C-alpha positions in Angstrom: -16.1 10.6 -11.6 -15.2 6.9 -11.5 -12.2 5.8 -9.4 -10.4 2.6 -10.3 -8.6 0.4 -7.8 -6.5 -2.7 -8.4 -7.0 -5.6 -6.0 -4.4 -7.9 -4.7 -5.4 -10.5 -7.2 -5.0 -8.0 -10.0 -8.6 -7.4 -10.7 -9.7 -3.8 -11.4 -12.7 -2.4 -9.5 -14.4 0.8 -10.5 -16.2 2.9 -7.9 -18.2 6.2 -8.4 -18.4 8.1 -5.1 -21.0 10.5 -6.7 -23.4 7.8 -7.8 -26.9 7.8 -6.5 -26.7 4.3 -5.0 -23.1 3.2 -5.0 -22.5 -0.5 -5.2 -20.8 -1.9 -2.1 -17.1 -2.7 -2.7 -15.1 -5.1 -0.6 -11.4 -5.3 -0.9 -9.5 -8.4 0.4 -7.7 -8.2 3.6 -3.9 -8.6 3.0 -3.5 -10.3 6.3 -5.9 -13.1 5.3 -4.1 -14.0 2.1 -0.9 -16.0 2.6 2.1 -14.7 0.7 0.6 -11.5 -0.5 2.1 -8.6 1.4 3.4 -8.9 4.9 1.4 -7.0 7.4 3.4 -5.3 10.1 2.1 -3.6 13.2 2.0 0.1 12.6 4.5 1.0 15.2 7.1 -1.4 13.7 6.5 0.0 10.2 6.8 3.6 11.5 10.2 2.7 13.2 11.5 1.2 10.0 10.5 4.3 8.0 12.0 6.7 10.7 15.3 4.7 10.5 15.7 4.9 6.8 14.9 8.6 6.8 17.6 9.2 9.4 20.0 6.9 7.4 19.4 8.8 4.1 18.9 12.3 5.5 21.5 13.8 3.2 19.7 12.5 0.1 15.9 13.0 0.2 15.4 11.1 -3.1 17.2 8.0 -1.8 15.1 8.3 1.5 11.9 8.4 -0.5 12.9 5.4 -2.5 13.8 3.5 0.6 10.4 4.3 2.2 8.7 3.1 -1.0 10.6 -0.2 -0.8 9.6 -0.6 2.8 5.9 0.1 2.0 6.0 -2.3 -0.9 7.6 -5.1 1.1 5.0 -4.7 3.9 1.9 -3.9 1.9 2.6 -5.6 -1.5 1.8 -2.4 -3.5 4.0 -3.1 -6.5 2.7 -4.9 -9.6 4.4 -8.1 -10.8 
């Protein structure tokens, strides 16, 4: 069972956790690459997420979308 991951640069890496001798995989640290995802301390990110959940508590779909936007802004998860 091979898993595929997309790196920050857009390259696709395959990894098989059930392989006899798995090849070491290293993913880039987003904090070390300028302009690629903004890394926030975990407590600040948690507070932002809690705030939008309270703000959109009447509409769970809107709250989920707002959380996704926050995660994308801070972690650079969306593809260009």
